[in-house]
C-alpha positions in Angstrom: 25.9 -56.9 47.9 24.4 -60.2 46.3 21.3 -62.1 47.6 23.3 -64.3 49.7 25.2 -62.0 51.4 21.5 -60.5 52.3 19.8 -63.6 53.3 23.0 -63.6 55.9 21.8 -60.4 57.3 18.6 -61.4 57.9 19.4 -64.4 59.8 21.3 -62.6 62.2 18.9 -59.7 62.5 16.2 -63.0 63.9 18.3 -63.5 66.7 18.6 -61.3 70.0 19.2 -58.1 70.6 17.8 -57.4 67.7 14.2 -57.1 66.9 14.0 -58.1 63.0 14.3 -55.8 59.8 12.9 -53.5 57.5 13.0 -54.6 54.0 12.4 -51.8 51.7 13.1 -51.7 47.9 11.0 -51.3 44.6 7.9 -53.5 43.7 9.7 -56.9 41.7 13.1 -56.6 43.2 12.5 -59.9 45.3 11.4 -58.8 48.6 9.3 -61.5 49.1 12.1 -63.7 47.5 14.3 -62.4 50.2 11.2 -63.3 52.7 11.0 -67.0 51.3 14.5 -67.3 51.7 15.0 -66.8 55.5 11.6 -68.9 56.5 13.0 -72.2 55.8 16.0 -71.6 57.6 14.5 -69.7 60.8 11.7 -73.0 60.9 14.6 -75.1 60.6 16.2 -73.5 63.5 13.4 -73.7 65.9 11.8 -70.7 65.3 7.8 -70.5 64.9 7.4 -68.4 61.6 3.9 -66.8 60.9 4.2 -65.2 57.3 1.5 -62.8 56.4 0.8 -60.3 53.1 -0.3 -57.3 54.3 -1.1 -56.5 50.7 -4.3 -55.0 51.5 -6.5 -52.0 52.4 -9.0 -54.0 55.2 -7.7 -54.7 58.7 -10.6 -57.5 58.5 -9.0 -59.3 56.0 -5.9 -58.7 57.4 -7.0 -60.7 60.4 -8.5 -63.7 58.3 -4.8 -64.0 56.7 -3.4 -63.4 60.1 -5.8 -66.2 61.3 -4.9 -68.8 58.3 -1.0 -68.3 58.8 -1.2 -69.2 62.7 -3.2 -72.0 61.9 -0.8 -72.9 59.4 2.4 -72.2 61.3 1.4 -73.4 65.2 -0.9 -75.8 64.5 -3.6 -76.9 66.4 -2.1 -75.9 70.0 -1.6 -72.4 69.0 -4.2 -70.8 70.9 -3.0 -71.6 74.8 -6.0 -72.4 76.9 -8.6 -71.8 74.2 -10.8 -74.2 72.2 -13.8 -74.3 69.7 -14.3 -71.1 67.0 -11.6 -69.6 67.8 -11.4 -65.8 65.9 -8.2 -63.3 65.4 -9.7 -59.3 65.6 -7.1 -57.1 64.6 -7.2 -53.5 65.7 -5.0 -50.2 65.4 -3.7 -50.6 68.7 -4.5 -54.3 69.7 -4.7 -57.7 68.0 -6.1 -60.0 70.1 -7.8 -63.8 69.9 -11.1 -64.9 71.0 -12.4 -68.1 72.0 -14.0 -70.6 74.3 -11.6 -71.4 77.8 -10.7 -75.3 77.8 -11.8 -75.4 81.0 -14.8 -73.6 81.8 -17.4 -72.5 79.1 -17.2 -68.7 79.3 -15.8 -66.9 76.3 -12.1 -65.5 76.6 -10.1 -63.3 75.0 -6.2 -63.1 74.7 -3.9 -60.4 73.8 -2.4 -62.3 70.4 1.5 -61.7 71.3 0.9 -62.7 74.6 0.0 -65.7 73.3 2.9 -65.9 70.8 5.4 -65.1 74.1 3.9 -68.4 75.8 4.5 -70.1 72.6 8.1 -69.3 72.3 9.0 -70.8 76.0 7.5 -73.8 75.2 9.8 -73.5 72.2 13.2 -73.4 74.6 15.5 -70.6 73.4 13.5 -69.6 70.3 11.3 -66.9 68.9 8.4 -66.0 67.2 8.9 -64.4 63.9 6.4 -62.9 61.9 7.3 -62.1 58.2 4.7 -59.3 57.4 5.1 -58.6 53.7 3.8 -55.3 52.1 3.0 -53.8 55.2 3.5 -50.2 53.7 0.3 -50.9 51.7 -2.2 -51.8 54.5 -0.1 -48.7 57.0 -0.8 -46.5 53.7 -4.5 -47.2 53.5 -4.8 -46.7 57.1 -3.4 -43.1 57.1 -5.8 -42.1 54.4 -8.8 -42.9 56.7 -7.1 -41.3 59.8 -3.2 -40.6 60.0 -3.4 -41.6 63.9 -4.3 -45.3 62.8 -1.8 -46.1 60.5 1.0 -44.8 63.7 -1.3 -46.5 65.9 -1.0 -49.7 64.4 2.7 -49.6 63.5 3.0 -48.7 67.4 1.2 -51.3 68.4 3.6 -53.5 66.3 6.9 -52.1 68.1 5.5 -52.3 71.4 5.1 -56.0 71.4 8.6 -56.0 69.6 9.9 -54.1 72.8 7.8 -56.0 75.5 9.4 -59.3 74.5 12.7 -60.6 73.5 10.7 -63.8 72.3 9.0 -61.8 69.5 10.5 -60.5 66.0 9.5 -59.2 63.1 10.4 -58.6 59.8 8.4 -56.1 57.2 8.6 -55.2 54.0 7.3 -52.3 51.7 7.8 -51.2 48.3 5.7 -47.1 48.8 7.8 -45.6 51.2 6.5 -45.2 54.5 6.5 -41.4 54.4 3.5 -41.6 52.8 1.6 -43.4 56.2 4.0 -41.4 58.7 5.8 -38.3 59.1 8.6 -39.6 60.9 9.4 -43.2 61.4 9.6 -43.6 64.9 7.5 -46.7 64.8 10.0 -48.7 62.6 13.4 -47.2 64.2 13.8 -50.3 66.6 14.6 -52.5 62.8 17.2 -53.0 60.7 17.1 -51.3 57.3 18.0 -53.3 54.6 17.4 -51.9 51.3 17.0 -53.8 48.8 18.6 -53.4 45.2 18.9 -55.0 41.7 20.8 -58.3 41.7 24.7 -57.6 41.2 25.7 -58.2 37.7 27.3 -61.6 38.7 24.4 -62.9 40.0 22.3 -61.6 37.7 24.1 -63.7 35.4 23.5 -67.0 36.7 20.2 -66.5 37.5 19.8 -65.8 33.5 21.4 -68.8 32.6 20.0 -70.7 34.9 16.5 -69.6 33.3 18.1 -70.3 29.8 18.8 -73.9 31.0 16.0 -74.8 32.7 13.7 -73.7 30.2 15.7 -75.6 27.9 15.6 -72.1 25.1 17.3 -72.8 22.3 19.8 -70.1 22.1 22.3 -69.0 19.4 24.9 -68.1 22.2 24.0 -68.5 26.0 26.6 -65.8 26.9 25.3 -63.5 24.5 21.5 -64.0 25.1 22.2 -63.8 28.9 24.4 -60.6 28.6 21.6 -58.9 26.7 18.9 -60.2 29.5 20.6 -58.8 32.0 21.8 -55.4 30.3 18.3 -55.1 29.2 16.6 -55.7 33.0 19.6 -53.9 34.4 19.5 -57.2 37.2 15.8 -56.5 38.1 14.9 -60.9 38.9 11.5 -60.3 38.0 12.1 -58.7 34.7 14.8 -61.4 34.1 12.1 -64.1 34.6 9.8 -62.3 32.6 12.0 -62.5 29.5 12.7 -65.9 30.2 9.0 -66.7 29.7 8.6 -64.5 27.1 11.2 -66.3 25.2 10.3 -69.8 26.0 6.7 -69.0 24.4 8.5 -67.6 21.9 10.0 -70.8 21.0 12.4 -71.3 17.7 16.3 -70.2 17.7 16.8 -67.5 20.1 19.4 -64.8 19.4 20.3 -61.4 21.5 18.3 -59.7 19.0 15.1 -61.7 19.7 15.6 -60.7 23.3 15.8 -56.9 22.2 12.3 -57.5 20.5 10.6 -59.6 23.3 11.9 -56.7 25.6 10.5 -54.0 23.6 7.2 -55.8 23.0 6.5 -56.7 26.6 6.8 -52.9 27.1 4.6 -51.9 24.4 1.5 -54.4 25.3 2.2 -53.9 28.5 2.7 -57.7 30.2 4.2 -56.6 33.3 1.7 -53.5 34.4 4.6 -51.4 34.2 2.0 -48.6 33.9 1.6 -48.6 37.5 4.7 -46.3 37.7 3.1 -43.4 36.6 -0.1 -44.2 38.0 0.9 -43.7 41.5 1.9 -40.2 40.9 -1.3 -39.2 40.9 -2.2 -41.5 43.8 0.1 -40.7 46.3 1.6 -37.1 45.1 -2.0 -35.5 44.1 -1.4 -31.8 44.0 3.0 -32.1 44.2 2.2 -34.9 41.0 2.5 -32.1 38.2 5.8 -31.2 40.3 7.0 -35.2 40.4 6.3 -35.8 36.7 8.1 -32.5 35.2 11.1 -33.8 37.6 11.1 -37.4 36.5 10.6 -36.3 32.4 14.1 -34.0 32.9 16.1 -36.2 35.0 15.1 -39.3 32.5 15.6 -37.5 29.6 19.5 -36.5 31.5 22.2 -39.3 31.4 24.1 -37.8 34.1 22.9 -36.7 37.7 21.4 -33.6 37.7 21.1 -30.8 40.7 18.0 -28.8 42.2 19.1 -25.5 41.0 18.8 -26.6 37.0 15.7 -28.5 38.0 14.1 -25.3 39.0 14.4 -24.0 35.5 12.1 -26.6 34.5 9.4 -24.7 32.6 6.0 -26.2 34.7 8.1 -26.0 38.1 9.3 -22.5 37.0 5.8 -21.5 35.8 4.2 -22.7 38.9 6.5 -20.4 41.0 7.3 -24.0 43.0 10.2 -23.4 45.3 13.7 -24.5 46.2 12.1 -26.4 49.2 9.1 -27.9 47.6 11.5 -29.2 45.0 13.8 -30.9 47.6 10.9 -32.4 49.3 9.4 -33.6 46.3 12.7 -35.1 45.1 13.2 -36.8 48.3 10.2 -38.5 48.4 10.5 -39.9 44.8 13.8 -41.2 46.4 11.8 -43.0 49.2 9.5 -44.5 46.5 12.6 -45.7 44.3 11.9 -43.7 40.9 15.3 -42.2 41.8 18.5 -42.0 44.0 21.5 -39.3 45.2 24.6 -38.8 43.7 26.4 -36.4 46.5 23.7 -33.4 45.9 22.3 -34.5 43.0 19.5 -36.9 41.4 19.3 -39.7 38.7 17.1 -42.2 38.0 17.0 -45.4 40.7 18.1 -47.5 37.9 18.6 -47.9 34.5 15.1 -50.0 34.2 13.6 -47.3 35.5 14.6 -44.8 33.4 13.7 -47.2 30.2 10.2 -47.7 31.3 9.8 -43.7 32.4 10.8 -42.7 28.8 8.8 -46.0 27.3 5.6 -44.7 29.2 5.8 -40.8 28.9 6.7 -40.8 25.1 10.1 -39.1 25.6 12.9 -39.0 23.6 
C-alpha cells in the first residue's frame, strides 16, 4: 500500500467512532513522515493538533515538550481559567496543568484532558488530536523502572481517549510495545497500522525526485533510480541517504557509483546501522544469544525457514533451548521488525535488513 493510501486511512481514524491509531514500523521507515502528512490536513479541517515526541526516558522532559507543544498549537488561551506561570506535570496516572486562577489568587490544578475537551467544545464539531511520536521509547523506559508504571501511563492515555469523543491520539513506535507490556490491552482501542517499506513505484518516484531536486549528474536517471531502490529495498530514509552521499560526491554518477556509495556508507557506518546489533543485547538480555543465532541463520538462508530447522542451530542446540523458547524469541523479533512470518516459517523483514545484518555480523 502506498503512502497516500495510508495517509487517507489515518485521517479517517481521526474521526468518530475511532480513537486514533497506533503506527508501528522499523526506525527510519517513515512513521514520522506519515505524522507530518496528516498534521496539516487535520489542522486545516479545524482540529487542534498537539504534536509531541516521546523519544525520551524522562517524564519530566516529556512534560516540558508537551507544554511547549500546547503553547505552540493552542495559543495563549489553551489553559482555560488560568494565567501566570502555567506548568504541566506528567505522572503515570494523570497529566495535570497548574496555574493561577484568573478570578482569584489561588493556585488551581486541572486535568489536561478535561481542559482539552473544553477547548474542543469551543471549536464546534472538532477534536483535540495528539500525535505522540516514538511513544514506545518512553513506555519501555518506564517498564524498566517498574512494569506497572508503563501500564498505568498507557492506561491513563486510553482513559482519556475513551472518556471523551473529543480526544483522539496517534501513537507511533519502532521497538514493539511487548517490551513494556505483557499484553496490549492499553492500546487495543487504537487502529493498528503497520508502516512498511515503500512500494517499488513510490520508491522510484522518490528516487527520481531526489535525483532531479539534487541536480545529480547521472549517466541514466532510470538506471541510477533503479539501483537506489534495489539497494535500499524501498526504505525512504536510506533512499534519501544515498542521494545525499551521491550529491556530496559530485561528478558523473552511474549505477556502479551508487553501489559504491552504499558500500561506503555501510563501511563508515554513516547511517548508524550498528543499533540493529546493539539493541539485541539491550532488549533481549538473557535471550540475546538465541536471538543472534536465529538471526544469523535466517539472514544466511535465502528462503523462509521453520522452527524445526532453527532448533538445529549449534548455539541453540548446545544450550538446549526449547521449542517454546525459540518461538517466543521469534515472535519478539517479528514485533521488533527484524523478521517477518511466511506461513509457519520466518525470513528477514526485508532485503535491507538482511544486507545490514550480513554486514554487521560479517556473514557470507
